[in-house]
N, C-alpha and C positions, 0 to 999 in steps of 0.2 A: 245025680252026677255032682262030684265034688269040684268046686271052683279052684283054679290055681291062683295062688297068691304070690306076689313078688314085692320085695322091698323097693321103695322109691330110691333109686341110686343112679349115679353116673355110670356104674358098672352094668346096668341093665342093657340087654341086647338092643332095645329101641333107641338107646343113646349112642350106639356105635358110630353113627354119622357125625354127631357132635364131637366125640372124642377124636375122631380122625381129622376133622376140620381144625380142631385146636392143635393137634400134633403137627399138622401141616403148617399152620401159622407160626408155631414156635420154631420150627426148623427154618422157615423163611425169614423170621425176624433175626435169628442168629446169623444166617448167611448174609442178610442185608447189612447188619451191624459190622460184620467183618469186612465186607466189600467196600463200605463207605468210611471205614475208619472210626466208626462210632463205638463208644465203650458202654452203651446201655441200650435198652429197649424193653418192650413188654409184649406179651401175647395174652389175649383175653378170650374167655368163653362166657357168653351171657346166655343163660337159659331163662326164658320167660314162659309163663303158662296162663291159661284161662280155663276156668272150670265151668263146664256147660252142663246144665241139668236137662235130662230128657226122660220122657215117660216110655217105659218098655211096654209095647202094645200087647205082648203075650202074657206078661206077669202082672201088669198094672203097677209095677214098682217104678219109683223115680231112681234114676241112675245119675251119678256124677261122673262126667267124662272129662279127663284133662286134655286140653289142646296144648301141646308143647311146641315151642319155637326156640331156635338157637341161632346165635350169631357169633362167629369166631373172627378175630382180627388181630392185627399187630401194629405196633408203632416203633419206629426207630427214629429218634430225633436227628435231624440233619443240622449239624452245626458247621457252618462255613464262615470263614473270615479272611481278611487280608490285613497283614500288619506291615507297617513301614515307619521309618523315622525320617523326618525332613530335617536335614542338617544345614539349614541356610544361615548365613551370617546376618541375622536379624535381631531386633530388640523390640521390646514393648515400651511404648511411651504413653503416658496418661494425657488425655485430652478432656475437654469439658463434657464430651459425650460418652466417655468411657476409656477404653484402651485401644490403641492402634498399633499395628505391626509395622515397623519401619525397617527397610532394607536399603542399604546404601549402594547395593550392586546395581550397575547399569544394565537394563534389559536390552535385548536385540531390537525391540520396537523403538526404544529411545535412541539407539545408535542409528537406525535407519532414518529417523526423523531429523537427525543432525543436532538435536537439542542437547542431549546428554545430561539434562537436568530434570 
């Protein structure tokens, strides 16, 4: 009986689950990027293997059998920030310890105290 031989390839039928998982992650990454306003992302497929040797009890031959594992995933960076400009009537003054922010505006607390200074 002739043995069937197959190229080691992502296109082999045994890899259909890995390809489907990658495709799902790629679609999810793009959808996530669009929904969050991100302009980048990535989808990955990692295939790892372990080669196990076993003795065929019928033929007495050693066989090398691959144990294949895969992991598909995606990343979409989340960049969030808040921007503001504080337009206070303040100035910086040098002190012996460094710089100090000086504002001559009277605060509500100072008005309530009655000091005003």
